[in-house]
Every structure is written in C-alpha cells, then in structure tokens.
N, C-alpha and C positions, 0 to 999 in steps of 0.2 A: 532592849529594845520594847517597847510596848506596840502590840498587834493591832489591825484594825481589818476587817472583815470587808467585801467589796466586789458586787459580782461583777462581773466582767463581761463575760459573754453568756452566750443565751445556753444554757444546759448545764454552766458549769459555776464554781464560784473560787474566786480567789481571793486571798489578802495580802493586802497595799498599804504600805507604809514607804515614806522617804521622808529624812530629814535633813534641809541644806541651811546649811549656818545657823541651827540651834532652831530652827520652825520645823516645826510635821507639815506636810502638804502632804495630800491628797496622789496619787499617783496617775497616768493621762488613761484614760479609756481607751480600752483596746478596740480597733473597729469594729464596726458592724453593719451586717446587710442592711440594705437599701429598703428590702423591703420591712425588716427589725425599727430600722430608724422611724420610717411611717408610724406602726406601732405604737413608734415609745412618745413620739411627735402628739401623735391624737390622743392618748394618756395623758398627756402631761395639760393640754387644754384643756382638757375634761378635769382634770385633779387642780388646776389653776382655775374654772369658773366655781368650783365649788369652794376652794377656798378661797375666795374672795366677799360669796355670799355668807361662808361662814363666822369668816371675823368678821363680817358687817355688823353680823348681828350677835358679839358679844362683848362682853367685856374686859375681852384680855389687851394686857398691854405690853406684855414680852416681847422683846424684838433682841432676836440671839444676834452675837456679835463677837466675834473671836478677837482681841488684840493681841496682832503677832502670832497667829497661829497657833494662839496657847491649849492646850488637848487639856489644863484647868482651868475652871474661873470660878470663882466667889466673890460672892456678889453682896456688899455690905445693906443692912435695912432700907440706906434710903434710896440705894438705887434697885430695886427688886419690881418686878412686875409680875402682872398677875396671867396666867394659861385661862383658855377655855377650858369648858367643862369636860375635858378627855373623855371619848364615850368609846365603848367595842364590846364586842360578843364574848362572853366568857369561853378562854382556852380548854377547862376542862368541863366547863359545863353548857346549859341550855340557856341562861342567864346573857342581863348588861351586867356592865361592869361601867360605872360612873365615876369621874375625880371625886365630885361632890357626894359622894355615898361615904368618902372619909374625910367629913367635914369638923374642922377642930388636930385634927392631928396634920403629925410634918410627913408627910409621902416621899418616898424613895420609888422613880420611875427610872427600870431600866429597862434599855432597847435592846432586845438579843434576839437569836434565829438560829435553830438546831442545828442551820449546813455551816455555823461559824464558829472556827478550833475555837478563839477567842472564849467568844460567848461560854460555850460549855466548859473553858478550864478557869473562867472566874464562878462560874455558878456554886461550890463551896466554900467560897471565897463572904458570895452575896448571900447563902443560907447562913452561915454564923453570924451575920452583919442582923439579919431577920433577925434570928432570935437574941442577940444580946439586946438591941434595942427595942423592942415591945413592948416592956415595963416602961418606958418613956413616953409615949405613946407614936410610936414609929410605925408606919405603917409603909410595907416594901408592895410596888406593884410593879410587873413587869409587862411586856410590851413586846410579843414572838409576832414579827415584821417578814416578809418573806417569806413565807414558809406554807409549809401542810398541817390542817390541823393533827392529824392522824402522828404526822415527826413531830409535831409538838410535845403536842398529849406523853410522846413514848419518852421524850426526855425528860418532861416537865415529872413524870412520874420517876425516873430511872436516878435524878437528881435525888429528889425526896422536897422537893422547893416547898417553901411552908408557906408562901404565901403565893395570892392567887397574876394570872396574868390573861389581860386580854388579846384576844389571837385576833392581828390585822395585816394578813396578807398584801393588802395596796399600800400598806402606810398612810392612809386615810387620818388618823391619830394627829402625825406630825403637823397637821393642818391646823390645832391648838397651838405649837410653838411655827410661830413666823421665822424665817428666816434658817430654820435649823438642819444643820448638814445631814443628808438620810445616806449619806456613806461613811458616817462615824460609826459604826457599828463593831463592839457593842459601844454605850452609852449609858451614864447614866446622871440622872438630873432628879436633886434635890430640892422638894417646896418646905418652906417654911409651913405654919400651921394657919394663914392666912392663903395658902396656895402660891405664892409668890416665889419666884424661882430662886434659889440661895448658892444653890453651888451645878458645876458641872462638870463633869469628866466625860472628855471624848475619845476614852479608851478605858480599858480594864481594869476596875481597882480592887481590892484587896478589902479587907475585915479588917487592917488597922487605921485604914485611909477613912473607910469608912466610921466609922465609930469616933474616930479624934473629929470630924469637921460634923458629924451631925449630932453629938452630945452636947455643943455647945447651941445650936439652932433649938434641937428641942429644947431645951431648959428657957430660952427667947420668950419674954411676957408682951412685946411688942404688938 
C-alpha cells in the first residue's frame, strides 16, 4: 500500500491513507482546539481571496478532479489544461523560480516535505529518473511545502537532489492548480511541453513509473 503524509495536529506529522472498496480516501482529521481552528479559518479566507485574484489574472484552464478517487490520472492531449505560472523562492538560493523559466520543456513537479517519510523514501527514485530523462528535454522541479527552509535545504543536500526546488511553506503555489488536494503529499505532476497537465500521481512514484510515463510525453510534438 502506498503511503501519504498529512499533518493532523499542531506540532506533529502523521501518515494517513485508507482504502475502502478499492478507492483511496484520506482519513479523518483529528479534532483540534478552538483557537487553532480560528487561525486556520483566517488563513483559509486569506488564501481563498488570493486564489481568486490569482486565477482571474491567469490563463490557467486546468481544474483538478479524481474519478473514483484514483491515485494516478492520465490526461490525453485533448483533455489537458494549462496551469498558472507557478512561482516561488529558490529553496537553495536567493533567487526566484518560475515555471515559465522552463518554456518548451516537459516539467515534472514533485510536492514534498522533509517531514514526510514517503517523500524521503521516493527521493532516490526521483533523482534517478531526473538524470535518465534530462537528455529528452525533461526538467524536474520540486516544491517543498509546509517545511522550514533549513530542514528543506538539509534534506535537499543530503539526498543530492540534482534539480531545483521552490520553497513554499504556506502552499501558495497550489493556487496554480485549481482544486488540487493539499493532503496528497507526496504527489507528482507531469506537464507537457506546453505546460499542460498530462499525468498526476497522488502517491509516491518509482523511477520505472516515471520513465515509462514521461518518455512518450517528451516525444510528443503536438
């Protein structure tokens, strides 16, 4: 069974994944205190407002949906939608990384956190796939979420990750992906050369899966 990480209480992280009738479902959230609920509600209101203004000013056409709660979704060319220009600070440097920096390339977005055991476990698979696919015009890009910069940097260095990551402790980058489930960590999104969503995994992935799926997408000339 694949595992996903989800933060369920203040100050602690836990893994959550259940399967009922063959479909994956996220477990219930552990009750939290009234004060924390108010803080979370306030944050959601602010993020929701920011999301409205961000989406209104972009050309994004992608809207996430998961038929049957599937944890892997493939999109044929005719069904692919674009996302906004996902942007954020460079985890390992002082600059800014933008999706548009990789125009014309297949981009593989991986949402991860140093606090997440399945994320740490899949890192070698992602690193190997990134090296294998680089010559095909494929760019991997990590998004380190709900993390501290130092913890993210330490893991990035320790795992010898060969590609950059955006530092996004508040998950603001997900505004570029309308409806995307924030509890599905790790998750990986493949964008074709026009930066349309071509494939999604809502679980850890292997090098074999990545290479098998991405190779034909990189060969497309649509």
